[in-house]
KEGUPA-200870 format. One record per residue (C-alpha): residue in three letters; x, y negated, z negated. Coordinates in steps of 0.25 Angstrom, whole numbers, plus 5000, padded with zeros to 4 digits. Layout:
<pts>
(pt 'ALA', (X, Y, Z));
...
</pts>
This chain:
<pts>
(pt 'UNK', (4975, 5057, 4904));
(pt 'UNK', (4967, 5063, 4917));
(pt 'UNK', (4964, 5049, 4922));
(pt 'UNK', (4979, 5045, 4921));
(pt 'UNK', (4983, 5057, 4929));
(pt 'UNK', (4973, 5054, 4939));
(pt 'UNK', (4977, 5039, 4941));
(pt 'UNK', (4991, 5043, 4941));
(pt 'UNK', (4989, 5054, 4952));
(pt 'UNK', (4982, 5043, 4961));
(pt 'UNK', (4995, 5034, 4961));
(pt 'UNK', (5004, 5035, 4973));
(pt 'UNK', (5013, 5027, 4981));
(pt 'UNK', (5012, 5024, 4996));
(pt 'UNK', (5024, 5019, 5004));
(pt 'UNK', (5024, 5014, 5018));
(pt 'UNK', (5028, 5003, 5028));
(pt 'UNK', (5020, 4992, 5034));
(pt 'UNK', (5024, 4989, 5048));
(pt 'UNK', (5020, 4980, 5059));
(pt 'UNK', (5012, 4988, 5070));
(pt 'UNK', (5019, 4981, 5082));
(pt 'UNK', (5033, 4981, 5078));
(pt 'UNK', (5034, 4993, 5068));
(pt 'UNK', (5042, 4985, 5058));
(pt 'UNK', (5040, 4984, 5043));
(pt 'UNK', (5033, 4972, 5037));
(pt 'UNK', (5040, 4967, 5025));
(pt 'UNK', (5032, 4960, 5014));
(pt 'UNK', (5018, 4966, 5018));
(pt 'UNK', (5008, 4968, 5007));
(pt 'UNK', (5003, 4982, 5004));
(pt 'UNK', (4991, 4982, 4994));
(pt 'UNK', (4983, 4994, 4988));
(pt 'UNK', (4968, 4993, 4990));
(pt 'UNK', (4959, 4999, 4980));
(pt 'UNK', (4970, 5000, 4970));
(pt 'UNK', (4966, 4998, 4955));
(pt 'UNK', (4976, 4987, 4954));
(pt 'UNK', (4982, 4977, 4964));
(pt 'UNK', (4994, 4985, 4971));
(pt 'UNK', (5003, 4982, 4982));
(pt 'UNK', (5016, 4979, 4987));
(pt 'UNK', (5024, 4973, 4999));
(pt 'UNK', (5032, 4979, 5009));
(pt 'UNK', (5047, 4979, 5009));
(pt 'UNK', (5057, 4973, 5020));
(pt 'UNK', (5054, 4985, 5029));
(pt 'UNK', (5039, 4986, 5027));
(pt 'UNK', (5039, 4997, 5017));
(pt 'UNK', (5030, 4998, 5005));
(pt 'UNK', (5027, 5007, 4993));
(pt 'UNK', (5014, 5005, 4985));
(pt 'UNK', (5008, 5013, 4973));
(pt 'UNK', (4994, 5016, 4974));
(pt 'UNK', (4985, 5017, 4962));
(pt 'UNK', (4971, 5023, 4960));
(pt 'UNK', (4960, 5018, 4969));
(pt 'UNK', (4970, 5014, 4980));
(pt 'UNK', (4963, 5015, 4994));
(pt 'UNK', (4971, 5008, 5004));
(pt 'UNK', (4983, 4999, 5007));
(pt 'UNK', (4982, 4985, 5012));
(pt 'UNK', (4994, 4980, 5020));
(pt 'UNK', (4995, 4965, 5023));
(pt 'UNK', (5006, 4956, 5029));
(pt 'UNK', (5006, 4942, 5034));
(pt 'UNK', (5001, 4940, 5048));
(pt 'UNK', (4996, 4955, 5049));
(pt 'UNK', (4982, 4960, 5046));
(pt 'UNK', (4980, 4968, 5033));
(pt 'UNK', (4979, 4983, 5035));
(pt 'UNK', (4972, 4992, 5025));
(pt 'UNK', (4976, 5007, 5025));
(pt 'UNK', (4968, 5017, 5017));
(pt 'UNK', (4977, 5026, 5007));
(pt 'UNK', (4976, 5041, 5010));
(pt 'UNK', (4979, 5053, 5002));
</pts>
């Protein structure tokens, strides 16, 4: 029972928006994956570039990718 509660407490959801640095506009269809997760987890951004992804235990960073752009890895904080 204690292990289940610990694992549950580590689950959380992160939301955000993927934007183009130059124009500031949202990037629809960008891929957001969770690095270090115990399972393959990820999502794609909506029409305005927004996303919501659930983090599992062991998640260490989010990796953002979009065709024609360089991938970007961002560490997950507390």
